[in-house]
C-alpha positions as CSV (number, residue, x, y, z in Angstrom):
1,M,63.9,252.1,23.8
2,N,61.0,254.0,22.4
3,F,58.5,256.2,24.4
4,A,55.9,253.3,24.4
5,D,58.4,251.0,25.8
6,G,59.1,253.4,28.5
7,V,55.4,254.0,29.4
8,V,54.9,250.0,29.4
9,K,58.0,249.7,31.9
10,Q,56.7,252.5,34.3
11,M,53.2,250.9,34.1
12,V,54.6,247.3,35.2
13,F,56.3,249.2,38.1
14,V,53.0,251.0,39.0
15,K,51.3,247.7,39.1
16,K,53.8,246.1,41.4
17,L,53.7,249.1,43.6
18,M,50.1,248.9,43.9
19,G,49.9,245.4,44.3
20,Q,51.8,245.9,47.6
21,K,49.2,245.9,50.6
22,G,48.5,249.5,52.1
23,W,49.9,251.6,49.4
24,S,47.7,254.7,49.0
25,W,47.2,258.2,50.1
26,P,48.2,258.7,53.5
27,W,45.2,261.1,54.2
28,R,42.6,258.9,52.3
29,P,43.5,255.3,53.2
30,G,42.5,252.8,50.7
31,L,42.2,255.3,47.9
32,I,44.8,255.2,44.9
33,G,44.7,258.2,42.6
34,W,46.4,258.6,39.2
35,L,46.6,262.1,37.3
36,L,46.9,261.3,33.7
37,M,48.3,264.0,31.6
38,S,50.0,264.8,28.2
39,I,50.4,268.3,27.6
40,P,49.0,269.5,24.4
41,L,51.1,271.3,21.9
42,R,49.8,274.0,20.1
43,S,51.4,274.2,16.7
44,R,48.9,275.4,13.9
45,S,45.3,276.7,14.2
46,R,44.3,274.3,11.4
47,E,44.0,271.4,14.1
48,W,40.9,273.5,15.5
49,E,39.8,275.5,12.4
50,P,40.6,273.6,9.0
51,G,42.2,275.7,6.1
52,S,43.5,278.3,8.6
53,E,47.2,278.7,8.8
54,G,47.5,280.8,12.2
55,N,48.5,279.4,15.8
56,C,47.1,280.5,19.0
57,Y,47.7,284.2,18.5
58,N,44.5,286.4,19.1
59,E,42.6,283.2,20.2
60,K,39.8,284.3,22.5
61,T,37.8,281.2,23.0
62,P,38.2,277.6,23.7
63,V,37.6,275.1,21.2
64,N,34.0,274.3,21.1
65,Y,33.8,270.8,19.7
66,E,33.1,268.0,22.2
67,A,35.3,265.4,20.6
68,Y,38.2,267.4,19.7
69,W,41.5,265.8,20.1
70,G,44.9,267.7,19.0
71,S,47.7,266.0,17.2
72,G,49.6,266.4,20.3
73,S,47.8,263.6,22.3
74,D,49.1,260.2,22.3
75,L,45.5,258.6,22.5
76,P,47.0,254.8,22.1
77,T,49.2,255.3,25.2
78,M,46.7,257.0,27.0
79,H,44.2,254.0,26.6
80,M,47.0,251.7,27.4
81,V,47.6,253.5,30.6
82,E,44.1,253.6,31.5
83,K,43.5,250.0,30.6
84,V,46.6,248.8,32.9
85,L,45.2,251.0,35.8
86,Q,41.5,249.7,35.6
87,S,42.9,246.1,35.7
88,L,44.7,246.9,39.1
89,S,41.7,247.3,41.6
90,S,38.6,249.3,42.1
91,K,40.6,251.4,44.3
92,V,42.5,253.1,41.3
93,S,40.7,256.4,39.8
94,V,41.7,258.4,36.7
95,I,41.4,262.0,36.1
96,N,42.4,262.6,32.5
97,I,42.9,266.4,32.1
98,T,44.5,266.1,28.5
99,Q,41.3,266.6,26.8
100,L,40.3,269.4,29.1
101,S,43.4,271.0,28.2
102,E,43.2,270.5,24.5
103,Y,40.0,272.4,24.5
104,R,42.0,275.8,25.8
105,K,43.7,277.2,22.7
106,D,43.0,280.4,24.2
107,G,44.8,279.6,27.5
108,H,48.4,280.4,26.3
109,P,50.4,283.5,26.9
110,S,50.9,284.2,23.1
111,I,52.6,287.4,22.6
112,Y,52.2,288.3,26.6
113,R,55.3,286.9,28.0
114,K,58.6,288.0,28.9
115,F,61.2,287.8,26.0
116,W,64.8,287.5,26.8
117,E,66.1,288.8,23.7
118,T,65.0,291.7,22.0
119,L,62.3,291.0,19.0
120,S,63.6,292.5,15.6
121,P,61.1,294.8,13.8
122,E,60.5,291.8,11.3
123,Q,59.3,289.7,14.1
124,L,57.3,292.5,15.7
125,S,55.4,292.9,12.3
126,N,54.2,289.4,12.7
127,P,52.9,288.5,16.0
128,S,52.1,285.0,15.3
129,S,55.7,284.2,14.7
130,Y,56.7,284.7,18.0
131,S,53.7,283.7,19.9
132,D,54.1,281.3,22.9
133,C,51.5,278.5,22.5
134,I,53.4,276.2,24.8
135,H,53.4,277.6,28.1
136,W,49.9,278.1,30.1
137,C,48.6,281.4,31.6
138,L,48.2,281.7,35.3
139,P,45.7,282.0,36.7
140,G,44.3,279.6,34.0
141,V,44.3,276.1,33.0
142,P,46.9,274.8,35.5
143,D,44.7,276.1,38.3
144,V,41.9,273.9,37.0
145,W,44.2,270.7,37.1
146,N,44.7,271.9,40.8
147,E,41.2,272.2,41.6
148,L,40.2,268.9,39.9
149,L,42.9,267.1,42.0
150,V,42.2,268.7,45.4
151,Q,38.4,267.9,44.7
152,F,39.5,264.0,44.0
153,L,41.5,264.0,47.3
């Protein structure tokens, strides 16, 4: 089974679940929410700055291009999920935090994280070779996700 098949099966389950009468957030009867997210992966800076060969190391500002989507976002699957959820009822809301997260190339710990193994002098001479561009800084982007969810509820 591929990823798309798994998403379709999950959406069929969600559709059945939401078709049951009375299923909703216990503290907001009648409201059904969905947090849609695909974690953006930061591989190379050429995604936000064509022609460059870096990564998130030394990035200090977010992407400043409104329609930016990184290569880690699976847009067809996200559109399919939104379409299925919109077909369920007017009680379903989608908070899509994926694009918000895509903009924050500056929100990663980069070289400022705990390394469990000592870095070699060769690695230390090239900080971009060991920059952590997967995890998020705290406080930071995950706190914004939480704030949006709290405001929604």
